[in-house]
KETIGU-177353 format. One line per field, with one value per residue (C-alpha): chain; residue in one letter; x, y, z. Coordinates in steps of 0.1 Angstrom, whole numbers, plus 2048, in hexadecimal, padded with zeros to 3 digits. Example, Ala and Ser with C-alpha at 12.3 -4.5 7.8 and 13.67 -1.06 7.14 Angstrom:
<sites>
ch <- (A,A)
aa <- (A,S)
x <- (87B,889)
y <- (7D3,7F5)
z <- (84E,847)
</sites>
This chain:
<sites>
ch <- (A,A,A,A,A,A,A,A,A,A,A,A,A,A,A,A,A,A,A,A,A,A,A,A,A,A,A,A,A,A,A,A,A,A,A,A,A,A,A,A,A,A,A,A,A,A,A,A,A,A,A,A,A,A,A,A,A,A,A,A,A,A,A,A,A,A,A,A,A,A,A,A,A,A,A,A,A,A,A,A,A,A,A,A,A,A,A,A,A,A,A,A,A,A,A,A,A,A,A,A,A,A,A,A,A,A,A,A,A,A,A,A,A,A,A,A,A,A,A,A,A,A,A,A,A,A,A,A,A,A,A,A,A,A,A,A,A,A,A,A,A,A,A,A,A,A,A,A,A,A,A,A,A,A,A,A,A,A,A,A,A,A,A,A,A,A,A,A,A,A,A,A,A,A,A,A,A,A,A,A,A,A,A,A,A,A,A,A,A,A,A,A,A,A,A,A,A,A,A,A,A,A,A,A,A,A,A,A,A,A,A,A,A,A,A,A,A,A,A,A,A,A,A,A,A,A,A,A,A,A,A,A,A,A,A,A,A,A,A,A,A,A,A,A,A,A,A,A,A,A,A,A,A,A,A,A,A,A,A,A,A,A,A,A,A,A,A,A,A,A,A,A,A,A,A,A,A,A,A,A,A,A,A,A,A,A,A,A,A,A,A,A,A,A,A,A,A,A,A,A,A,A,A,A,A,A,A,A,A,A,A,A,A,A,A,A,A,A,A,A,A,A,A,A,A,A,A,A,A,A,A,A,A,A,A,A,A,A,A,A,A,A,A,A,A,A,A,A,A,A,A,A,A,A,A,A,A,A,A,A,A,A,A,A,A,A,A,A,A,A,A,A,A,A,A,A,A,A,A,A,A,A,A,A,A,A,A,A,A,A,A,A,A,A,A,A,A,A,A,A,A,A,A,A,A,A,A,A,A,A,A,A,A,A,A,A,A,A,A,A,A,A,A,A,A,A,A,A,A,A,A,A,A,A,A,A,A,A,A,A,A,A,A,A,A,A,A,A,A,A,A,A,A,A,A,A,A,A,A,A,A,A,A,A,A,A,A,A,A,A,A,A,A,A,A,A,A,A,A,A,A,A,A,A,A,A,A,A,A,A,A,A,A,A,A,A,A,A,A,A,A,A,A,A,A,A,A,A,A,A,A,A,A,A,A,A,A,A,A,A,A,A,A,A,A,A,A,A,A,A,A,A,A,A,A,A,A,A,A,A,A,A,A,A,A,A,A,A,A,A,A,A,A,A,A,A,A,A,A,A,A,A,A,A,A,A,A,A,A,A,A,A,A,A,A,A,A,A,A,A,A,A,A,A,A,A,A,A,A,A,A,A,A,A,A,A,A,A,A,A,A,A,A,A,A,A,A,A,A,A,A,A,A,A,A,A,A,A,A,A,A,A,A,A,A,A,A,A,A,A,A,A,A,A,A,A,A,A,A,A,A,A,A,A,A,A,A,A,A,A,A,A,A,A,A,A,A,A,A,A,A,A,A,A,A,A,A,A,A,A,A,A,A,A,A,A,A,A,A,A,A,A,A,A,A,A,A,A,A,A,A,A,A,A,A,A,A,A,A,A,A,A,A,A,A,A,A,A,A,A,A,A,A,A,A,A,A,A,A,A,A,A,A,A,A,A,A,A,A,A,A,A,A,A,A,A,A,A,A,A,A,A,A,A,A,A,A,A,A,A,A,A,A,A,A,A,A,A,A,A,A,A,A)
aa <- (M,V,S,P,L,A,P,A,R,P,T,A,G,R,V,A,G,G,L,A,L,L,V,L,A,A,A,L,T,V,L,A,V,H,A,P,G,P,V,R,T,P,V,A,L,T,G,V,A,A,V,V,V,A,A,V,A,F,A,L,L,P,R,G,R,A,C,D,G,Y,V,V,A,G,T,L,W,G,L,G,T,L,T,A,G,L,F,P,T,R,D,V,G,P,F,P,L,T,H,L,A,F,A,A,A,E,L,G,T,V,V,V,L,L,Q,L,L,V,R,A,R,A,G,S,D,D,P,S,L,V,V,D,A,L,M,L,G,S,A,L,A,T,A,G,W,D,A,L,A,R,T,G,H,P,G,D,A,G,R,V,A,A,T,V,V,V,L,A,A,G,S,L,V,A,C,S,A,I,A,L,A,V,E,Q,P,R,L,R,V,A,A,V,G,L,S,V,S,G,S,G,T,A,L,A,A,V,C,W,R,D,Q,P,A,V,A,V,A,A,A,V,L,A,L,V,G,G,A,V,G,M,V,L,L,P,R,D,G,V,V,R,R,G,G,E,A,A,A,R,A,A,R,R,L,E,T,A,S,L,V,P,G,P,I,L,L,A,D,L,L,L,L,V,V,S,P,R,A,D,P,V,L,Y,G,L,Y,V,A,V,L,V,T,F,T,V,R,H,A,A,T,A,R,S,V,D,R,T,T,A,H,L,T,S,Q,A,L,H,D,G,L,T,G,L,G,N,R,A,L,L,E,R,A,L,S,T,P,A,G,T,R,S,L,V,L,V,E,L,V,G,L,D,D,L,N,D,V,L,G,V,G,T,G,D,A,V,I,A,A,A,A,V,E,V,D,R,V,A,G,R,L,G,G,Q,S,F,R,T,G,G,D,E,F,T,V,V,L,P,G,E,P,G,E,A,V,R,H,A,G,A,V,V,A,A,L,T,A,A,P,G,R,V,A,G,A,G,R,F,P,L,S,A,V,A,G,V,A,A,C,P,S,G,A,D,H,D,A,D,H,D,A,G,D,V,M,R,P,F,A,R,A,D,I,A,R,R,D,A,K,P,R,G,G,G,A,V,S,V,Y,S,G,A,V,A,A,E,H,A,R,R,T,L,L,R,E,R,L,A,A,A,V,A,D,G,T,V,D,V,H,F,Q,P,I,V,S,F,T,T,G,R,V,E,K,F,E,A,L,A,R,W,E,D,A,E,L,G,R,I,S,P,V,E,F,V,A,V,A,E,E,S,N,L,V,V,A,L,G,E,H,V,L,R,T,A,V,D,R,A,D,A,A,G,V,F,R,A,G,A,G,L,A,V,N,V,S,V,V,Q,L,Q,S,P,G,F,A,D,I,V,R,E,L,I,V,R,Y,R,F,A,P,H,L,L,T,L,E,L,T,E,S,V,F,L,D,P,D,S,P,A,E,R,V,V,T,E,L,A,G,L,G,C,R,V,A,I,D,D,F,G,T,G,Y,S,A,F,G,Y,L,G,R,L,P,V,H,V,L,K,V,D,R,S,L,T,Q,S,L,T,E,D,V,N,G,Q,S,V,V,T,A,V,V,D,L,A,N,R,L,G,L,T,V,V,V,E,G,V,E,T,G,E,Q,A,E,V,C,R,F,I,G,A,P,L,G,Q,G,W,L,Y,S,A,A,V,P,A,A,L,L,G,E,E,L,R,R,V,H,P,V,P,Q,E,L,A,G,L,R,A,V,E,G,P,V,E,P,A,A,T,A)
x <- (9D7,9D2,9B2,997,98C,9AC,9A7,99C,997,97A,95E,950,92E,93D,955,937,924,942,946,921,925,944,92F,915,930,93C,919,915,936,928,90A,921,937,917,90B,8FF,91B,940,93F,924,937,952,936,927,948,94D,92E,93A,95B,948,936,957,966,947,94A,96E,966,949,95F,97C,96C,95F,939,92D,911,929,93E,91F,910,92E,92C,907,90E,92A,915,8F7,90E,91C,8F9,8EC,909,907,8E2,8EB,905,8EE,8D0,8DC,8BD,8A2,888,872,853,85E,87E,8A0,8AA,8CE,8C7,8B2,8CC,8E8,8D2,8CA,8F0,8F4,8DA,8F1,90C,8F2,8E5,908,912,8F1,8F7,91A,90D,8F2,90B,925,912,8FE,8F8,902,8ED,8FA,8E4,8E8,901,8E5,8D5,8F6,8FA,8D7,8DD,8FE,8EF,8D1,8E6,8FE,8E1,8D1,8F1,8F8,8D5,8D7,8F9,8EA,8CA,8DE,8F3,8D3,8DA,8B8,8A2,87E,86A,872,897,894,885,89E,8BB,8AE,8AE,8D1,8DE,8CD,8DC,8FF,8FE,8F3,90F,929,91D,918,93C,947,933,943,966,95F,955,972,991,9A0,985,98E,99D,97E,968,97A,976,950,94B,95C,946,926,930,93D,91D,907,91E,91C,8F6,8F3,90D,901,8EF,900,924,92A,950,94C,933,94B,967,950,944,967,971,952,95C,97F,973,958,971,989,96E,95F,981,98B,96A,96B,964,94E,939,93C,94C,954,957,95A,970,984,983,95D,95F,977,961,943,956,961,93E,931,94B,940,91C,925,931,90E,904,91C,915,8F0,8F5,909,8EF,8D4,8E8,8EB,8C6,8C1,8D9,8CC,8A9,896,877,881,868,881,89B,880,876,89B,89E,880,892,8B1,89C,88C,8AC,8BD,89E,8A0,8C5,8C1,8A4,8B8,8D5,8BD,8AF,8D2,8DB,8BC,8C5,8E9,8DD,8C5,8E0,8F9,8E0,8D8,8FD,901,8E4,8E8,902,912,914,8F2,8DC,8D0,8D0,8F1,8F8,8EF,8CC,8C8,8D0,8B6,89C,8A3,89F,87B,862,84E,83C,84D,86B,889,8AB,8BB,8E0,8EC,911,91A,936,950,950,975,97E,968,979,99B,994,97C,984,974,95E,94D,94A,939,921,918,912,8FC,8E8,8E5,8D8,8BD,8B2,8B4,8A0,886,882,881,867,851,853,84B,86E,88C,8AE,8D0,8F4,908,929,93E,92D,911,8ED,8D3,8AE,895,875,854,84D,85F,881,871,85D,87C,88F,876,87B,8A1,8A4,895,8AE,8CB,8BE,8BC,8E1,8EE,8DC,8EE,90D,8F6,8EA,90D,91F,93C,935,91E,93B,942,925,922,912,903,8FC,8E4,8DF,8BE,8B6,897,892,885,862,84D,85D,87B,882,880,898,8B1,8AD,8B3,8D1,8DE,8E1,8C9,8E1,8E0,8CA,8E4,900,8EB,8E4,909,910,8F6,906,927,916,907,927,939,91B,91F,90B,8E6,8E9,8D3,8D7,8C1,8D0,8C9,8D9,8EC,8F9,903,915,928,932,93D,952,962,969,97A,98D,99B,9A7,9B6,9C5,9D6,9E5,9F0,A01,A12,A1E,A27,A11,A02,A12,A1D,A17,A24,A13,A29,A26,A2E,A39,A1F,A3B,A56,A42,A5D,A55,A5E,A53,A3D,A21,A21,9FF,9F5,9E6,9D9,9CD,9C2,9C4,9A0,98F,9A1,9AB,99F,99A,9B2,994,985,9A3,9B1,990,991,9B5,9AA,98D,9A2,9C2,9D6,9DD,9FE,A0C,9FF,A0D,A2F,A2F,A26,A41,A5D,A53,A50,A72,A82,A74,A79,A9E,AA1,A93,AAB,A90,AA5,AC5,AB2,AA9,A84,A70,A58,A37,A27,A05,A06,9E8,9E3,9E3,A06,A12,A05,A14,A35,A55,A48,A62,A7D,A71,A74,A97,AA2,A97,AAA,ACA,AC6,ABF,AD4,ABD,AB8,A9C,A8C,A84,A6B,A49,A31,A0D,9F4,9CF,9C8,9B3,9D3,9DC,9BB,9C9,9E8,9F3,9EE,A0A,A06,A11,A30,A3A,A34,A4B,A65,A64,A67,A85,A95,A91,A73,A58,A35,A17,9F2,9DE,9BB,9BE,99E,987,97E,988,99B,9AC,9C4,9D1,9EA,9FC,A10,A15,A20,A3E,A29,A3A,A21,9FB,9E9,9C9,9AD,9A1,97E,98A,99E,97E,96E,98B,97B,957,953,961,95F,973,98E,98E,992,9B0,9BF,9BC,9CD,9EA,9EE,9ED,A07,A1E,A1B,A24,A40,A2E,A2C,A0B,A02,9E1,9D2,9BA,9C7,9B6,9B3,9CA,9B2,9B6,9DB,9DA,9C5,9DE,9FB,9E7,9E1,A06,A02,A24,A1C,A00,9F7,9DC,9D3,9DC,A00,9FE,9EA,9FD,A16,A28,A4C,A58,A4E,A5D,A7C,A67,A52,A70,A7E,A5E,A59,A35,A2B,A24,A18,A2F,A39,A44,A56,A6A,A73,A7E,A94,AA5,AAC,AC0,ABE,AB2,ACE,AD2,AD1,AAF,AA0,AB2)
y <- (7BA,7B3,7C2,7A8,7C1,7BD,7C6,7AB,7A9,7C1,7B8,7CE,7D2,7DB,7F4,804,806,815,82F,838,83D,854,868,86B,876,891,89F,89E,8B0,8CD,8CF,8CC,8E9,8FF,8F4,911,91D,914,8FF,8E8,8E1,8CA,8B4,8B1,8A9,88E,87E,880,870,853,84E,84F,834,81F,823,818,7FA,7F0,7F1,7DE,7C4,7A3,79E,791,797,7A4,7BA,7C9,7CE,7E2,7F7,7FF,808,820,82F,834,845,85C,866,86C,881,894,89B,8A9,8C0,8CC,8D3,8DF,8F2,8DD,8CB,8AD,8B6,8BD,8A9,8B9,8AA,8A9,891,87B,87B,871,856,848,849,82F,817,805,800,7F4,7D9,7CD,7CA,7B8,79F,798,795,77C,766,767,74E,73C,718,71F,71B,73C,75B,771,78D,7A4,7A2,7AC,7C9,7D6,7D4,7E7,800,808,80F,825,838,83E,84C,861,870,879,88B,89E,8A7,8B6,8CB,8D9,8CB,8BA,8D9,8D5,8B5,8AE,8B2,89C,880,884,884,864,853,85F,853,832,82C,838,824,805,808,80D,7F1,7D8,7DE,7D9,7B8,7AC,7B5,7A3,784,786,799,79A,7B3,7CB,7E6,7E4,7E6,805,815,80E,819,83A,83C,837,84F,869,868,86D,889,89A,89A,8A6,8C3,8CC,8ED,8F9,8EE,8EA,8E7,8CA,8BA,8BD,8AD,891,88A,888,871,85B,858,84C,834,826,821,80F,7F9,7EF,7E7,7D0,7BE,79A,799,77A,78A,76B,76A,747,73C,71C,70A,71B,73C,73C,736,752,769,760,769,78A,792,78B,7A4,7BD,7B9,7C5,7E7,7F7,7F0,808,823,821,820,840,84F,845,854,874,874,870,88C,8A2,897,8A3,899,889,872,869,85E,849,839,831,821,80B,802,7F8,7E2,7D2,7CA,7BE,7A7,79A,794,780,76D,764,759,743,734,72E,71C,706,6FD,6F6,6E0,6CD,6C9,6BC,6A5,697,691,680,668,661,651,66B,654,643,65A,63D,63E,635,621,63E,641,61B,61D,639,624,605,61B,624,60A,5FA,5D9,5B9,5C0,5AE,5BB,5AE,5B5,5B0,5B0,5B5,59C,5A3,5C9,5CA,5B8,5D0,5EE,5E0,5DC,5F8,611,61E,636,619,607,625,627,602,609,627,611,5F5,60F,61A,5F6,5EC,60B,603,5E0,5EB,605,5EC,5D5,5F0,5F2,60A,607,611,610,604,5FC,5FE,5E0,5DB,5E5,5E0,5DD,5DE,5CC,5C6,5A3,585,578,55C,574,58A,56D,56A,58F,58E,57D,59C,5B2,59B,59B,5C1,5C3,5AA,5BC,5DD,5D8,5D4,5F7,607,609,5F1,5E0,5C5,5AE,5AC,598,59D,587,58F,57D,587,582,586,58E,597,5BA,5BD,5CB,5D5,5CB,5BC,5DD,5F0,5D8,5DB,601,604,5EE,606,5E9,5F3,5E7,5C3,5B9,5C7,5B4,594,599,59E,57C,56C,57C,56D,54C,54F,55B,539,52B,543,55D,55F,54E,55B,551,559,560,544,533,51B,538,54B,52D,528,54D,54A,52C,53E,55C,546,535,556,55F,53C,53A,55D,551,530,541,559,53D,526,509,503,4E2,4D7,4B4,4A5,490,47D,481,460,455,43E,42A,426,429,441,461,47E,49B,4A4,4BD,4D1,4D4,4E9,4D7,4E7,4D7,4F1,4EA,4F7,4EF,4CF,4C5,4DF,4D6,4E8,4F2,504,516,520,530,542,54D,55C,56F,57D,587,56C,559,56B,564,540,53A,547,532,513,51A,520,502,4EB,4F4,4F1,4CE,4C1,4CC,4BC,49B,49A,49F,4B7,4A3,484,498,499,4B8,4CC,4DC,4F8,508,52E,545,562,579,56D,574,597,59E,5B1,59C,579,573,57F,565,549,555,557,533,526,537,52D,508,505,4EF,4F0,508,4EF,4D9,4F3,4F3,50F,503,51E,51D,525,544,556,559,569,58C,58F,5AF,5A3,5A6,581,579,58F,57D,55B,565,570,550,53B,550,545,521,517,501,50F,4F8,4FF,4EE,4E1,4E2,4DA,4ED,511,528,50F,52A,517,536,53F,51D,529,54C,544,531,512,4F1,4DA,4D4,4C4,4B2,4B9,49C,4A0,496,479,46B,46A,456,434,440,455,451,477,47D,466,478,49A,48D,47E,49F,4B1,499,49C,4C2,4C1,4AA,4C1,4DF,4CD,4CE,4B4,4A6,49D,48B,493,47E,45B,443,422,40C,40D,433,430,417,42E,44A,434,42B,44E,458,46D,46D,475,46F,47A,46C,453,436,43F,451,46B,48B,481,495,4A0,484,46A,47C,466,447,453,45E,43B,42A,41C,416,3F6,3F8,3DE,3C1,3CB,3EE,3DE,3CA,3E9,3F8,3D9,3DD,401,3F5,3FB,41C,433,438,45D,45A,445,451)
z <- (7D2,7AD,7A0,798,77D,768,744,72C,706,6FF,6E8,6CD,6DE,6FF,6EF,6DE,6FF,710,6F5,6F8,71D,716,6FE,719,731,719,716,73B,73F,72B,743,761,756,754,776,78C,7A2,7A0,7C0,7B2,792,7A2,7AF,78D,77E,799,78C,768,773,782,761,74E,765,760,73A,739,750,73A,71B,729,740,733,735,757,770,78B,774,763,786,790,771,776,79B,790,775,78D,7A7,78C,77F,7A2,7AC,78B,791,7B3,7A4,787,79C,7BE,7C8,7B9,7CE,7C6,7D9,7FD,7F8,7ED,7CC,7D6,7F3,7DE,7C2,7DA,7E9,7C6,7BF,7DB,7CE,7B5,7CF,7E8,7D0,7C7,7EC,7F5,7D9,7E6,80A,7FF,7EC,807,81C,800,80B,82F,84E,85B,85A,83B,83D,831,854,864,84C,853,878,877,85D,872,890,87C,86C,88E,89D,87E,87F,8A3,89D,87F,891,8AF,897,886,863,85A,857,84B,849,824,82B,84A,836,81A,833,843,821,819,83B,837,815,81F,83F,82D,814,82F,846,829,81F,843,846,825,832,853,83F,827,834,811,808,823,80C,7F5,814,820,7FE,7FD,821,818,7F9,80D,829,811,7FC,81A,827,805,806,829,825,802,80A,829,823,7FE,801,818,801,7E3,7F7,803,7DF,7D2,7EF,7E8,7C3,7CC,7E7,7D0,7B3,7CA,7D9,7B7,7A8,7C5,7C9,7BC,796,798,7B3,7CA,7EC,7F6,81A,82F,847,862,84F,852,877,87C,867,87C,89C,88C,883,8A6,8B2,898,8A2,8C5,8B8,8B2,8D6,8E7,8CC,8D2,8F8,8F6,8E1,8FA,916,903,8FE,923,92B,90F,908,8E9,8D7,8B6,8A6,88B,8A4,8B6,895,88E,8B1,8A8,887,89B,8B2,894,882,8A2,8A8,885,888,8A8,89A,87B,891,8A5,885,879,899,896,872,87B,898,882,868,881,891,86F,868,889,883,85E,848,831,813,812,827,83B,861,872,891,8A8,898,89A,8BF,8C2,8AF,8C5,8E4,8DA,8E7,8CB,8C3,8B9,8A3,895,88A,86A,866,842,837,812,80B,7F0,7F1,7F9,7D8,7C4,7D5,7CE,7A9,7A0,7BB,7DA,7C6,7B4,7D5,7E4,7C7,7CD,7F2,7E9,7D0,7EA,803,7EC,7E6,80B,815,7FB,807,82C,824,812,830,849,858,85B,84A,857,84C,86A,85A,83A,82B,844,843,85F,85B,877,86D,87F,88A,899,88D,87B,866,862,854,837,82F,834,812,801,813,809,7E5,7E5,7F0,7D7,7BA,7C2,7AB,78D,792,790,76F,76D,78F,781,77A,79F,7AD,7D3,7EC,80E,82F,84A,86F,880,8A5,8B8,8C6,8E9,8EF,90D,92E,91D,90B,92B,93C,91F,91E,944,940,925,90D,8F1,8D7,8E3,8C5,8AE,8BF,8BE,899,893,8A4,88E,86F,879,87C,859,847,844,832,815,803,80A,82C,848,86C,88A,8AC,8C4,8E2,8CC,8B6,8D6,8E3,8C3,8C3,8E7,8DD,8C0,8D6,8EF,8D3,8C7,8EA,8F1,8CE,8D1,8F2,8E2,8C5,8DC,8F2,8D5,8E1,8BF,8B4,892,884,864,84A,831,80C,7FB,7D9,7C9,7B7,7D1,7F1,7FF,812,7FC,813,830,833,853,863,881,89F,8BF,8DF,8F9,91E,922,901,8F8,8D5,8BB,897,87F,86A,887,896,874,86B,88C,885,864,873,88F,87C,88E,86E,867,88A,889,866,870,88F,87B,861,87A,88F,871,863,885,88D,86A,86C,88E,881,863,848,834,838,82A,80B,814,811,827,81C,830,82A,825,824,80D,82C,835,811,813,835,835,838,831,816,82F,848,82F,824,849,84F,830,83B,860,85B,83B,826,801,7F9,7E1,7FF,80C,7FB,802,7FD,7F2,7EA,7C5,7CE,7D6,7B1,7A5,7A4,78D,79F,7C3,7DC,7E2,7BF,7C1,7E2,7D2,7B5,7CE,7E2,7C2,7BA,7DB,7CE,7E3,7D3,7CF,7D2,7CA,7E5,7E1,7BB,7A8,7C0,7C4,7A7,792,77D,767,757,772,771,753,762,786,794,79E,7A3,7B4,7B0,7CD,7C2,7DB,7F0,7E2,7C0,7CF,7DE,7BC,7AC,7B4,7B5,796,773,76E,78E,782,760,772,787,767,755,772,772,74C,74F,76A,756,737,74D,75F,781,79C,7A8,7CC,7D1,7F3,807,7FB,813,801,7ED,7D0,7CF,7CF,7B3,79D,7A4,799,77A,76F,776,796,7A7,7CC,7E5,807,81E,83A,824,82D,84D,860,86B,886,8A1,89C,8B2,898,87A,87A,87A,85D,84A,84B,842,81E,816,803,7DE,7C5,7BE,79B,7A8,7C5,7AB,799,7BA,7C1,7A0,7A8,7C6,7EB,7F9,803,828,823,813,82F,84E)
</sites>
C-alpha cells in the first residue's frame, strides 16, 4: 500500500516548525539520557523518537487538518511517554504520574480516530461508528480490568483509578481502530498498528513499576504500531462509504458486535465460579450495559430514519418532490368531502428534450411542479406527479368548479419554460381532464371494490378527449366522453385485427390535368368498413392508428396494396403515376426505404411514377431521420410531394433544401378561390413559387367548374377533387384510367391539334 503521507514540497513555515520540534527533541534527549535508572531511559527515548517522527512529518507534509491532526497526535504520544520515562516514581495526588502520562499520550490518537469514525458515516442513516467503538471498548476494558485485578496489579485506590483510565483509553483506541477497519477493509493494516499502539501503551502503564522490562518492550511496540497506523490512515481524513460495500461493512460490524458478548459471558461465569467483591468491576459492567443500550437505541433510531426515508422515496417523485401515484392512491383511499381530480398533460416536452436535452426538460418539469404545487395549495388541494409529463391535482368541490380552476393549473404548467434558461423559446401547451372523486357511501363502495384509482382513470379518459382540441382544452368525464373512449378502444382493437388480416381496403382518386382532362396519376386512400362497426371515416381510424402505434403497419399495408392493385390495373404501363401518403412515423421506422426499393424491383415500374406525399411538418428539423430517408427515396428516383401545403407550419425555407417535386395546395385554400380575392392571391403565389422552383402543383378539393377555371387561369397544372371523381375501388381503376374529363372548348381545340391520345396513355 502506498503511504497517503507521501512527501510533498515543504513550505518555509512548516520547515521552520519542524526544525523547532527537532530542537525540542534534542533538548528532551538530554533529559532522557539523565533519566533515573537505565531501564527507564529507553522509554524516555521512545517518546523522543515519537517527537522526532512528528517533526519530520510536520516539515514534509502539506498543510491540512488531517495531516496536522496526525502530527499533533504523534507529538502528544511522544511527550506523554517521555514524561513517564522522566518521572517514573512521581505521583499526582493519589494517582501515579506514569499512568496519567500514558493515558494522556493516547488522547491525540483517540481524537483522530473519533473524527474518522464520525466522518465515515456522515450523511448516512446508519448509527455512528463511535457508538460501536464505545460498546466494544467498554467490553474490552471490563475484561482487561478483571484480568488485572485477579493478578494483583491495581494496588491502592489511586492506582486503581489511574489503571481504569489507562485501560479505558487503550481499549478505546484499539476498538476504534477495529471499527474503522471493519467499515473500510483497506485500513486493516493501519487498524492493526493503532490497536497495537493502544494495547501497548496500556500495557506499558500497567507494568511500569512491577515489570519495567515488559513496559519498555510494550512502549517500543506501541511506538512502531502508532507510526504504522498514522502513516497508513487516509491523508484527507475522510472515509467514504456507500453501495454494496456499505452493506457488507454493516454485516461485518454486526458480526463484530457479537464478539464482546461471549467475552463478558465468560467473565461472568468466572465471577460465579470465583466470586469477589469488586466495585470497579461492577461499575464497568454498568458502563457496558449503558453502551450496549445506547448502541441498540441508535440502531433502532437508524432503522426508523431509514424506514421513513424509504417510505418518503416510495411515495414521492424524486425529481419534483411531489407525491407520486402511490401517494395519490393513498389520498384517494382516505374519505373526504366533495373532491375533483384534475389530470393535466404537458404537451410538447418531447420536442424540448430532443433539442435542448433531457437535463433542460427535467428543469422545466421541476419548475412546472413548483408552479402547480403553488396553485394547488392556494386552491386548498394536493398536487402529484403521476407521469413523465403528467401532473394530477385533487381539488375540493364539484367537477364544474374544478373546471374553472383547471385553467390556472394549465397556465402554471405552460409558464414553466419561461422560468428555465434557454427553454422559453419552446412554448409548451397543456390539456386537462376532470373527474369527480367519490365521497361518503360512494367512496366506501369504491374502496371495498379496490378501485380507488377510478377517478384517475376517468380523468385520463377526459384528458384524451381534450387532447385533439389543442392546448388549453379541458374536458370533464361524462357518459358521452366514456362512450367515445369505449368506441376508440374498440376501434383500436378492430383496426389492429383489420391491419393484421389485410382487410383495410385501398381506393384511388384520380389527379387530372386542367388543360387536357387526362388522368395523370392516382392517389391511394385507405378505406375501412368493419363488419361490426360499419364504415369508418379515414379521419377517425387514421387518428386511432397514430395513437396506438398502428400507423407503421397500416401505412405499409396501404403502400403494398396500392402498388399491387395499380400494377394489376395497368396504371404504370399506361405511364400514369401513383401517390401514397406517408407519415413521419413511417419515415422514422427502420427499413422503410428498403420496402420502397423492394416494390420498385418487384413490380418493375419507373421510380418516378411513385409519389410519396408527406405533410410539411416532417421537414421542420433539418437533422431528423425523416429528412434523411426522404433524401434517400428521392435518390431512388421517387417523387416527393408536400401534402396540405399552405396550412400548418408553412416553412418555405426547406423547399430549396429538400428534394421536393410536388406541392399539393390544401383544400381549404381551394375553397377560397372563388369566394375570397386574398385566397386566390395566395394560391397564385404558391403556383408562381412552384414554377420558379421547378415544382409541380396539384390543387386539392376541386369541386366546381368555376374553381377549375380559376386554376387554369393562374397556371396550375393538376387538380384533384369530386369535380372529377371521388375515390374509387381498384375494380374501377381501368375505367378511370381511360376517362378524359371535359375541358373548355378552346383547350379542347388545342388538344385536337395535338392529335389523338395514344392508346398506351388511355388504356
